[in-house]
N, C-alpha and C positions, 0 to 999 in steps of 0.2 A: 543543355539542362532541360529538364522536363517542365513544361508550363503547367502550373496547378489547374486542376479542373475548375471550370467556371470563370477563369480569368477573362476580363473584358479588354483590358489595356496592358500592354507590355512596354515598360519604360526602359530606355537605354541611357545611362548617365555616365559622364566622365567628369572628374574633378581634378584640379591641380593638387599636387602632393606637398607643395612648399609655399602656398599662398602667392605664387607667381605663375601666370599662365603663358609666359613667353615660350614660343616654339612647341606648345602642347598640342600638336596636330594629331589628335587621337583618331585612329581609324578602327572600323569594325569590318575587317576583311572577310569576304565570303559569308556575310550575315544573311541568314535565310530561315524561314519556317519550314519544318519537315514534318509531313504527315506519313506515318508508317502503319502498315497493318500489324497489329500487335495481338498475337495469339496467347499471350501469357495468362490472361484472365480465364480463357477457355481451358488451357492446360491445367491451371490450378483447380478449376471446377471438375475436370476429369479425374484428378487425383482424389478429390473429396468423394466423388461418385464411387471410385474403386474401394475406398475405405468403407463407405456405406455398404457396398455389396458384400464385403468380407464379414460385416456384422449381421447380415440378414440370415434368417432361419427358414423363410418360406421360399422354396425353389422357384415357383412360378414368378414371384416378384423379382427374384435374382436374375432370372432369364430376361425379363422385360428391361431391367436396368442395364444388363450386359449389352443388349442390342442398342440401347441409347448411347452407351459409352463408345461402342464401335463407330457409330455414326458421327459422334463428336470428334473422335480421333481422326477420322477421314477428313473432316472439315478443317481441323487444326493444321493438318499437314499438306493442304492442297492450294495454298496461296490465295485464299479468299480475301475479300475486302473486310474492312473493320465492321461494316454493317452486317455482313454475313456471319462473321465470327461472333458478333454480339447476339444475333438471333439463335445461333447454335448453342450459345451459353444459356440463353433463356429456355430453350427447349429441354436441354439436359436438366436444368434446375427444376423444371416443372415435373419431370419424371421422378426426380429425387424427392420432391415434396409429396408426390403421391405415394411413394414407398414409405415415407415417414408419418403418414397420416395417423397411424395408430400410436405414435409416441415412442420415444427412446427410453431405455431403462434408466439411464443417467441423464438428468436434466442440467446438472452443473456440479462443480466441486467447490468446497469451501476450504480455504487455507488460512490459518490463524484466525478463524472465525469469520473471515470476510469472503465474499465471492471471488473466486479465482478468475480474474478478468481475461486471462489468456485462453480459457477453456473454449473449445469448439467441439461439437458432438462428433464430427468426423475426423478430428485430429486426436490420435491416441497416445502420442508420446510427447513429453514436455521436459524442459530443463529449467531448474531453478537454482539460483546462486544465493547461498546463505551468507549474511553479513552481520547484522546487528539485531536480528530477531531471535526469539526463543526457539526452542526445539519445535520443528514443524509437525503438525498433525493434519492429515487430509480427511475431510468428511464428504462423502458423496450426497448429492441431492437426488433422491430416487423419484422416478416418474410413477404414475398410477399403475398399480399391478406389478411393479418390478420387484425382484428379489435379489438381495446382495449375496453373491455366492463366494466372494473372496475379498478380503481386505488385509493387506500386509503393510503395516506401518514401518517406519524407518528403523533399521537395525544397526546401521553404521554410517560413517561419513567418509567418503561418498557412499551413497546408497539410493535405493529406489523404493517408492511407495507404489503399490500395485492394487488396483481395485477392479473387480469384475462383477457385473450385474447383468441380469437378463429378464426379459418378459416373453410373451408368446411369440413375438416377431423378431426380436434382436438379442444378441449377446455381445456386450461391449466390454473391453478391457482397456483401462487407462493407466499409464505409468508416468510418474514424475520422478526424474532423476535429480537428486540433490547433491550439490557440490559446495564446498566452502570457498568463499571469496579470498582474494589476496589483498592484504592491506596496502593502501596507496593514497596519495594525495597529490593533486596537481592544480595549481591556481590558474584560472583562465587567463589572467594577465601575463602569465609566463608562456602561454601558448600562442601560436599564430593562427588567427581565424582563417578559414577557407573563404569566407566572405564577410565583409563589414560595410555597413552603411549607417550613417547617423543623420539626423534631421537638421543639425546645425553644428558648426565648428568641426572638431575632429575627435576621434575616439581617444578617451583618456585611459591609459594603463597605469594603475596605481596612483593616479591623480584625478582630481575633478576636472571639469571642462576648462577651467582657468589655470590649470597647472598646480593648484594647491592641494591640500589634504582632502581626501574623500570624507565628507562630513554629512551625516543624516540625523534626523530627529530620533532620539532614543525613546523619550517619554515626555509627557506633560505631567508635572508634579501637582500636588494638591492645591498649590497656589496658582495653578495655570501658568507656570513658568516652563519654558522649553529647555530640556537637557539634551545636548547633542553628543554624538559619538563619532570619533575619528577612526579611520581605517588606514592601515599601511598597504593593504592589497585590495584590488577590485577593479571595476570597469566603470567608466562614465560615458554613456552613450545617449546623447540628447534625442528625445523622441521627435519624429518617428525613427526608430532604429531597428536594425536587424543584424545580429552577429551569429555566425555559424561556426561550430567547432567540431572537428573529428573527436569522437569519444575515445579517450585514452584507454589503453589496455587495462583490464581488471576494474575499471570504474563501475561502481554500483549506484552511487547517488550524485546528484548535483545539489549544491547548497549555496545560499547567498542571503544577505540581508538587503531588502529592497527599500528604497526611499528616494525622495527628491533631495538633491544636494543643497546644502545650506547656502551655496553661492547664489541660488535662485532669489533669495531674499534681498541681497544687496543692501542698498540704503533704504529700501522700502519694507522693512521688517513688518510682517503681519499682513501683507496684502494678499498672500495666499491665492495667487491666480493660477498656479501650476496644477494640472490634473492629468494623470496618465494611467495607462493600463499596461500591466506586465503579462507576458505569455511565454511559455516554454514549449517547444515542440521536439519530439523524438522522431527523427526523420520527418514524415508528413503528419504525424499524429500529435494533437495537442494534449499535453499532460499537466499543464498548469495554466490557470487564468486568474489573475488577481481580482477581476471584477466578479467572476463566478464565486470565488472564495469569500469575498468580503462585501459584495453587493454595492460597492461604490468605488470611484476612482481614487488613486493614491495622490495626495496633495502634499504641500509643504508642511502642514501641521498634522500629517498622518504619522503615528508612531511606527518605527521600523517594523517591517514584516519579515520574519525569518522563514525561509523556504528550504525545505528538504524534500526533493522528489526522487523517487526511484527511477532509474533509467531502464526502460524495458530491455530485456536480453536481446542482443542482436542489433541494437541501435547503432547506426553508423555516424549520423550527424545530429548534434544537439543544437537547436536554434533558439536564441534569446531575442525576443521582440519587445519593444515598447511602442506605444502609440498614444497620441493625444486622445482625450475622452470626447472628441467631437466638438471641442471648443477652441481649436487651434493649439499650436505647440509652444506658445509663449511661456517662458520660464520652465519648460518641461525638461529640466536637467536630470534625467533618470539615471540613477546609480545602481550597480550590482555590486554591493560591498562584500568583500571576502569571497567573491564568486570562485567556486572551486569544484572540481571533480574529486570525490572522496569515497573510499571504502574504509570505514572506521573499524577499529577493534574495541568492542564494548565489553569489558570484563564485568560490568555490573550484573549482567545476566547470570554469570557463574556465581557471583557474590550472593545474589538472591537465592539461588538454588542451594548453596552451601548453608545459608541460614535455615532454610526449610529442612535440610538433611540433619543439621545439628539438633534442631528441635525434636525431630522424630527419633534420632539416635539416643538423645537424652532420656526419652520416655521408654524406649524399647530395649536399649542396650544390646541390640542385635549385632552379632559379631560381623556378619557380612557387610552390614551398612556401616559399621564403625571402620572397617578396613577400607571400604570404598571412599568414605568421607576423608580418611587420613590421606589417601592417595590424591584425591581431588584437591584438598587443601594445600598439599605440598606443591602441586603443579601451579596453583593459583598464586602462591607466595613466591614462587620462583620469578614470576614476572616476565618470562620470555616465551609466552604463548603466541603462536600464530592463530589466525582465525580458524584454521582447520583443527589445530590442537584444542582450541577453546570448545568447539562443538563436540569433539570426541570425548573430552573430559565430562562435559555436560551430559551427553547421552549415556555414558557409563554410569554416572551418578544417578541420573533419573531412573535408569533401569533397576539399579539397586534399591532405590526408594520404592518403586512399584512392587518389586518382589517381596520386600520386607514390611510393606504397609500393614499396620494392625487393623483388625476388623473393628470398626467404630460402632458403639451402641447407638440405637436410634434415639432421637430426642423428639417426643411428640409435642405438638404445639399446645401451649397452655391457653385455654380460653380466658378472655378477660372477665373478671368478676365485677359486677356493678357495685357501687359504693354501698356500705352498710349491709351487704348480703353475706350471710355466714357461709364459710367455705367448708364443705363436707369432704372428708377424706374418702378417696376412691379406693376400692380394693386393688391390690397390686395386680399387674398383668403378668400372667405366667409366661415362662419362656416360650411355650408352644404357641401362645397367642400373638407374640411380638412379630410384626412384619419386619423384613430386613430393611435396614436404614440405607439411605442414599450414601454414596461415597463422598469423601472430602473433595471440595472444589479447588482446583489449582489455577492460579492466575497465569495469564500469558503476558498481558501488558495493561498498565494503567497510566493514562496520560491526559494532558489538557492542552489541546491544540487550538481550540477556538475559545473566545472570550466567554466566561461564565459557564463552561461545560467541562465534563470529564468523560473520557472515552474508556470504557472497560471491556476487556476481552478475557475469556477464561476457557478452560477445557471442559468438555461435557463430563458430568459426573455419572457414574454407573447408577442405574435404577432411578434417575431423577425424573420427576414429573414437571418440575419448574424450579425457580430459584428465588431467594430473597436476598436483596442487597441492602446493606445498612451504611449510612454515611453520617459522620459527626465531625465537627470542627475542633473538638476537645479530645485530645489523645486519651484513650482508655475509658472515655465516658460514653457508654452505649445505651444507657437507660432511655435517653431522650433522642436517640439517633433517628434520622429520617429513614423510612423504609420504602423500598421499591420492590414490587413483585413482578417477576418475569414468569409468565404462565406457560411458555412453550418449552417442552423438553428438549427441542432441537436448538434452542437459542444458545449462542456462545458469545454474544456481545450486547452492549447497551450503552447509549449515550445519556448521561444525566445532565439536565439543563437547568437554567435559572439558579446557578450556584453563586456563592459569594466570591466576587472577583478579587484576586490577590490573596485570598485566604488559603491556608493549608488544610486540606481535608483528609480524613482517614476513612477508608472503605474496607468492608469485609463482605463475604458472600458465603451462603450455604445453600444446599439443595434440599428439596422436599419431595416426598411422594405421597400419594393419596390412597388410603386403604379404607374401604367402606365409608367414604365421605369424610374421613379424618386425615388431616395433614400430619405427616411425620417428618421432622427436620433432621438432617444430618449435621455433622459438626461444622463449625466455621473454619474456613481456610485461613491463610496468613492475612494479616492486616497490611494494607498498602497505603502509603502516604503520597499525596499528589497536591501540588500547588496549582490552584485554579488561575488560569490565564486572565490577565486584566484587559 
């Protein structure tokens, strides 16, 4: 096994498996530390350098980089020490930095409105598995002076998005291949961990540490009474604990409800001395940390925390860790309730798109859209869709919606009139004077993952200069709705804060453009409902 970088102490432990240590003469045969010269980092840097060279347009710079690559290849294949390999990697990196000093045409990619974390400037091909998200749209983040020369969005599932941009020094093409996931579910308690260590007692599979029902706090009610929830499936691993699982085939997400087991209270209800931190690692990369997410340790009176994390493509081992919060592990009976690997089938995505299509078809009575709607509704009502089928139906319907979308008239912003001031009628604006209106804004996702907030994501509207978001807690009552202005035309997401916890909110959005200092608003998109997390 590889020792993590920065490790100071390596502990070797053996425990009896049945609470009896008789004859447990545990040996560590041929135990040793091995230091090997590892050229993998240099080889990876060489591949990045070759990718960089292929993107370069200036021949002199390409020749300089080619010479540095040849030198690095000679070092990688000549049995050098780790120190020599490291120095070669540094030298090659310095030449690459010099080549990139003028900036690349593409600084990043945005997927579903968020930064695509896997993006690397010298990696040009990616693979993405679609599971329970909407139809993807990839937006490049261009560098200064860059020109977008090609953008090909998704035309089918499976399919590829292709983006090409260039500046004076580089021409870069990036491709993301999209595939549909395969629906699956596997509970961690039904799998055998490749490694398991707990801080006290033994690992509980579908039981708490005492062999009883997994039970964690669901919520504190208005009278400050504790309401608990029991689980049939899950893991009980007293902190400090570490569980490692091979990621099952087709798994896209890991899900669990986190909390301190009720058994911690015992006969001392309310003493609340447990405090723990939960972490999840994909191979060696941390993808979840409860302390980072909530700012405080999880205790006995912490309401359960639902975790759903996407497992990065290619992950081999998923590690679940719990640790005390620096105050010892007394009562830290940490549970992973309902812990499972899952790739869900979420037909609500198609249901929302059907609603949008029905509204548009009712207005336009377009024959093409009505036919596409009929076909999509039939597949939806059959109820036998795979995830691949779901995305194919959604893509076909969305393309029909886009082709048949009516041209919406612009809606100029009405200035507020002070009280008691007479309103004078303005002469009508002629058709020639009307600027083109922004397009209708389409939602991607509206959710509430953190207390008192709502996370909004949408698709960019054509000709938009910015966006106006409205929120109300009374369905259909928009006169006194709270308004939020998003002034960036590139914005595709916003988090609304300080909302009423536990309340159901309704949100809508429209785009605007500015012509001669005046704002012209487009039509509102669909109204979305979201329950604000308590």
